[in-house]
N, C-alpha and C positions, 0 to 999 in steps of 0.2 A: 614870799615864794613858798608854794606848797609842794610837798613831796608825795608821790604815788605810794600806796601801801606796798609793803614788801610782798613779793610773790604774785602780784596782779598781772605782770607782763607774761610770765609763763602760762597762766590760766587763759589769758586772751589768745595766745598762740594755739593752745589746745582746743579752744572753742572754734577758732577758725578752721583748724584741721578737721574737726568733727563735722562742721557745716559743709566743708568741701567733700568729705566722704559721703554724706547724705545726698548732696547734689549729684555726685558721680553715680550713686546707686539709682536714683530716680532717672538720671539721664540714660543709664544702661537699660532700665526697664522700658523707657519710652522708645529707645532704639529697637529693642527686641519686638515690642508691639508693632512698631512701624514696619519691621522687616517682614513679618508674616501674621496674617489674621485668619482666624478660624471661626466659622459661623455654622449653626445647626438650624434647619427649618423643616417644616412638614407641610404637606398640602392641606391638611385639616388639623383641627385642634381636638376633635373628639373621634374616637374609634371604638369598635366593639372587639371583644376577645377573638384572637386568631385572624382578624382582618389584616391584610397587607399594610404594614406600618413603615413606609419608606421614609427614611431620614436622608435629607440632602445636606451633605457636608461640603460647605463652600470654603475654599482655600484661596486666599489672596496673597500673591507673591509681590512684595515691594522691596525685596532685598537688593535689587540691582544686579542680580545674577540668576542664571537658570538653575532650578532646583529639581532634583529627581525624587519621586515618591513611589511607594508601592514595591520597593525592592525586598521587603521582608513582611512577615505576618504581624509585626508589632509596630509598624510605622503609624498606624491609626488605632487608637484605643477608645472604645465607647463605654460609657458608664451610665447606668440608669439607677435612680434612687426614687423612693417614695417622697411624698411631701414632708414626711417626718425624718428624712435623711437615712432611711434604711435601704441598704443596697439590694437591688433586685437580682436574684440568682440568674446565672447564665446557663442556658441549655447547651449551646455550642458557640464557639467563637465566630463572629461575623467574617465572611469571606472578603478580605480587604486586599489580598495579594494581587498584584498587577501593576507593572511599572509604567509610569508616565512622567513626562517632563513639563514643568511650568516655566515659561520664560518670565523675565521680570515684567511686572505690571500686568501679568495675565491672571485670570481667575479660573480655577478648576472646580468641578463639582463631582463628588463621589456619592452615589446613591446606594443605600444599604437597607434591606428589609429587616427590621428589628424583630418582627413577630416570631419567626422561627428560632431566634437566637436567645431570647430572654423570656422568663416566666411572667407573662403579662395576662394571665387568665382571670385575675380578680379585678373587679372595678376599683378605681381610685385615680388619684392625680399623681403624675410622675414627672420627673425632670431628667433630661439627658445632657451629658456633656461629651465633647469630642476632644481628644488630645492627639496632636500631630507631632511626631518626633523627627528631628533633623539630626541624624547621627554625626555628620561632620562638624556640627556646632555643639554637639552634646547638650542639646536643649529640646524642650517640649513646649508646644504652644497650645493652650487650653481655651476652648470656647466658653462663652457665657452659657448658663443653663437655659434649655428650652423646654417648656412645659407642654404636656398633652394629657388628655383624660381617656380612661377606659371605662365604658358604660355597658350595661346589659342591653339597652334598647328596649323597645316595646314589642312584645310578641303578640301576634294576632292570628296566627295559623300554625298548626303543626299536624303532621300525619306520619304514622309509622308505615314502613313497607319492608318487604323482604328482598334481599339481594342474593341471587343464586350463588351457591358455594360448591366447591369440589375439593377432594383430597389430593394427595400427591399422585395417586393412580388415575386421576381424572374422573373418579366416580362422584356423582352428585351426593352432597351431604345436606345437613339441615341449613336452610337459608340463614344468612346473617341479617339480623334486624337492625334497621337504621331509621332515622327520622329526618324529614324535611321540616325546617322551621323558618317561617317568615318573620323578620324583625325590621322595625323602623328605628332610625336614629335621627334625632333632631339636631341639626346644625343650623346654618343660615337657611338651609332648605332641608326638608325631610327626605332622607335617603332610605331605600329599601334594599334588604339583603336576604339571600337564601343561605341558611346554615344547614349543613349535613352532619349529623352526629350519630353515635351509636345509640342503642335503645335507652341507655341510662344517662345520656348526655354528658358522660365523663370524658369522652374523646370527640374532638371535632375533626372531621375528615376534610371539610372544605367550607370556605366562606366566599360567596359569589355576589358582587355588587350588581344590582339590577338597574337602578336609576332613581330619579327624583320623583317623589310622590306629591301629586297636587292635593290641595286641602280637601277637595270634595271627591277625589277619586278613591275607589276601593279596588285593590288588586283582586283578581279572580284566579285562584289556583285550582288545578285538577290534576289527578295522578292517573296515568293510563295503565293498562294491563302489564306493561313491561317495566313498571316502576319509574317512569319518566315523569318529571314535574312539568306541567304546562301552566304558564303564567301569562295572563293578559293584564296590562297595566296602562291606564290612561295617562299620557304624558303631556297632553296639550288640549286645547279646546275641542279639536276634532281628530287628534292623533293618538294611537295606541301602540305600545310595544308588546310583541308576542315573543316569549322566550320558552325554550324547551331545554331542561337540564336533566342529565342522566343521574342515576343513583350514585355514581362515583364523582359527580361534580363537573362533568364536561358539558359545555354549552353546545347542543346539537343545532338549535335553530334560534335565530334572532332576526325578527322582521318588524317592519313598520306598516300599520294598517290605518286607513283614514275612514272617518265617519262620512258616508255619502247620504244616500236616501235611507240607508239602514245602518244600525250600529254594529260594529264587530263584536261577536260573542264567541265563546268556546262551546263546541258541540261535540258529543260523542257518537260515533257511528256504531253499527251493529257488530263490527269486528273488534270493537274496543279501541279503535283509533280516535284520537281527539284532534280536532282541527278548528280553524277560525272560519266562521260563516258570517256573512253580512259585511258591509263596507267594501273597501277595495285595497289591495296591497300596493304599497308605494316602495319601489326598490330604492335602497340607500347604500352608500359605501360601507356602512357598518353591518350590513346583513351577513348572516351565517346560515348556510353557505353563501359565498359572495354571489351577487346577482349575475346571471349569465349574460355575456356580451356576445352578440352576433356580429362577426366581422364580415361585412359584405365585400366580395371581391370587386376590384375595380373593373369596370366594363372594358372589354377588349375592343379597341377601335382598329379595324383593319387598315393597313397602310394603303395609301392612294395608289391605284394601279398606274403603271407607266403607259403612255400612249402606244397602242399597237401600230405596227407599220401597215400602211395601206396596201391592199392587194389588187386594187383595180387600176393601178398605174400601167400605162402602155408605152412602149418605146416609140419615139418619134421617127417616122420614116423620113429618110433623106429625100 
C-alpha cells in the first residue's frame, strides 16, 4: 500500500482552481466578442494626400438586446498609426456624434472621412483601428487593424493660374497664385485626379476624382481665360468625359461625348471660350448641369358632345 506525498492534495486543488479561473477568463472574452463585433474597411487600399478617405465602421450587435450608440463624442475612437507603430497626429476629432439604435442581430455602418481629421500628407503605409465604447457595460470593443497606403501618384500636367482677390473694402488686390495638377494613381485600374494647390504646393485646396484612365488614353487639359480647367478624357472605345473645374474646385460641367464620324476634341474660340467640337454629346444621369427634360403636356381630348334635340319635329294633327 502506497501513500501519496504530503501536500500533494492541496496543490492539486490549487491547480484545479487556476484552470477554472483561466477557463472563466477565456469564456468571458469569448462572450464579449460574441456580443459585439467592430470592423473597419475602405473602398480602396491606395489613396493620395488630401483625397477623401472614408472609413466604414461596421458594428454587429449580437448581444441579444437593443443598443444605443452616438450619445456622446467618445463612443467611437479612431486611432491611426504608421507601419512602425508611430501614432499619427490628429488635426481635429472626427464627427461621430449622432444617436442611433441597433437591434439585436442588426448591423450598422458609420462612415467617417479621415482625411481632414488626421495628418496624412506624407506617403507611407498606415493602419487604423476603431474602438466602440458601451457605457452601460463599462467595456470597449476594438476592431482589427485595417491597412491603407498614401502615395504621391504620377504627375503628368501642371499649370499655374491667378485667382482674383479683393480686400475687406471690396477693392481688387494682387491675384492669388494657384496650381492645377493632374495626377494618376495605380490601383486595380488607373485613376485620374485634379489637385488644386497654392503656388508652393504646401497647401491643398481641393482634390477632385475624374475617372478611370485607359491604358492608351491621354487626358487633354486646357485652361480658359477665367482660370477654369477643361479636361477631355477617353473612358471607352468611343466614349469621352468632358469636365470643367473652377479655380476653387467646383465642377461646373460634366458631360459624355461619343466618337461618331469625327473624334471629340477641345477647341478655343476667339472670345477665349473652350468647348468640345466633333463627335456627339450623349446625355447621362451623371451630367452637370443635369440634362434638360422636356415634359410634354398630355393632349386634351374634348368630351363627347351630347346629342342635340331635333328641331324639325312637328306636332301630329288630330
